[in-house]
C-alpha positions in Angstrom: 52.2 233.6 166.6 49.5 231.2 165.6 48.6 228.3 167.8 49.3 224.8 166.5 46.4 223.4 164.5 45.0 226.9 163.9 43.9 227.6 160.3 46.6 229.6 158.5 44.6 231.7 156.2 47.4 233.9 155.1 49.2 230.9 153.5 46.1 230.2 151.5 46.1 233.9 150.4 49.7 233.4 149.5 48.9 230.5 147.2 46.3 232.6 145.4 49.0 235.2 144.9 51.9 232.9 143.9 50.0 229.7 143.0 51.6 229.6 139.5 55.0 229.2 141.1 54.0 225.8 142.3 53.4 224.7 138.8 56.3 223.1 136.9 57.1 224.8 133.6 57.4 221.4 131.9 56.5 217.8 132.5 60.2 217.0 133.0 60.6 219.7 135.7 59.9 218.7 139.3 58.8 221.2 142.0 61.2 220.4 144.8 60.1 221.7 148.2 62.8 221.7 150.8 61.0 221.5 154.1 63.0 223.3 156.8 61.5 222.1 160.1 59.1 224.6 161.8 58.8 227.0 158.8 55.2 226.4 157.7 56.2 223.1 156.0 53.0 221.3 156.7 50.9 224.2 155.3 53.1 224.5 152.2 52.9 220.7 151.7 49.1 220.9 151.8 49.2 223.7 149.2 51.5 221.6 146.9 49.2 218.6 147.4 46.2 220.8 146.4 48.0 221.7 143.2 49.0 218.2 142.2 47.2 214.8 142.5 48.4 212.7 145.4 50.0 210.1 143.0 52.2 213.0 141.6 53.6 214.0 145.0 56.5 212.2 146.6 57.7 212.7 150.2 61.5 212.3 150.6 62.5 212.4 154.2 65.5 210.1 153.9 67.8 211.3 151.0 70.4 208.5 151.4 71.4 207.2 147.9 70.2 203.6 148.7 66.8 204.9 149.7 66.5 207.1 146.7 67.5 204.3 144.4 64.6 202.2 145.7 62.2 205.1 144.8 63.3 205.5 141.1 59.9 204.8 139.6 58.1 207.1 142.1 60.6 209.9 141.5 60.1 209.7 137.7 56.3 209.7 138.0 56.2 212.6 140.5 55.7 216.2 139.6 56.3 217.5 143.1 59.0 216.3 145.6 59.0 217.5 149.2 60.7 216.7 152.4 63.9 217.1 154.4 66.5 217.0 151.6 69.2 219.4 150.4 69.5 221.7 147.4 71.1 219.9 144.5 69.3 216.6 145.1 67.9 217.0 141.5 71.4 216.2 140.2 71.6 213.0 142.2 68.1 212.1 140.9 68.8 213.1 137.3 65.8 215.4 137.0 65.2 219.1 136.4 63.9 221.0 139.4 62.4 224.2 140.6 63.2 224.6 144.3 60.8 226.1 146.8 61.3 226.7 150.5 60.2 229.0 153.3 62.4 230.5 155.9 61.3 232.0 159.2 62.5 234.4 161.8 65.0 232.3 163.8 63.6 233.3 167.2 60.1 232.3 166.2 61.4 229.1 164.7 63.1 228.1 168.0 60.1 229.0 170.0 57.9 226.9 167.7 60.4 224.0 167.9 60.4 224.1 171.7 56.6 224.2 171.9 56.3 221.3 169.5 58.9 219.2 171.4 57.3 220.1 174.8 53.9 219.1 173.6 54.8 215.7 172.0 56.0 213.0 174.4 57.1 210.9 171.5 59.4 213.7 170.1 63.2 213.3 170.1 63.8 216.2 172.5 60.8 215.8 174.9 62.9 214.5 177.8 65.3 217.5 177.4 62.6 220.2 177.5 60.6 218.7 180.5 
């Protein structure tokens, strides 16, 4: 297991191998990256941001309809969407999508989650793990 903050070179090699997958097939299609916590989301987000200009990337971490309604212009301009949202959000947004996500061994994911919570006093579970 890699330590937090350590360069994750195998993900960069992965981009070289599957980099085309991060490219939408058309301008109407959005790459929609579902970020499952503690599954290399930050690294994958950086790879997506390397593929698309910043103004074409939109973070969605609150998929409530009223929040999405306030982001209509940004959603239409974006080529890549990422965040903690669900499969099928493209129907709510009225866009075409190509979904991308990473999964992880559940034991490794829980260990990583615990280590993150233990090391960040502002995290929601800090008081429970100390």
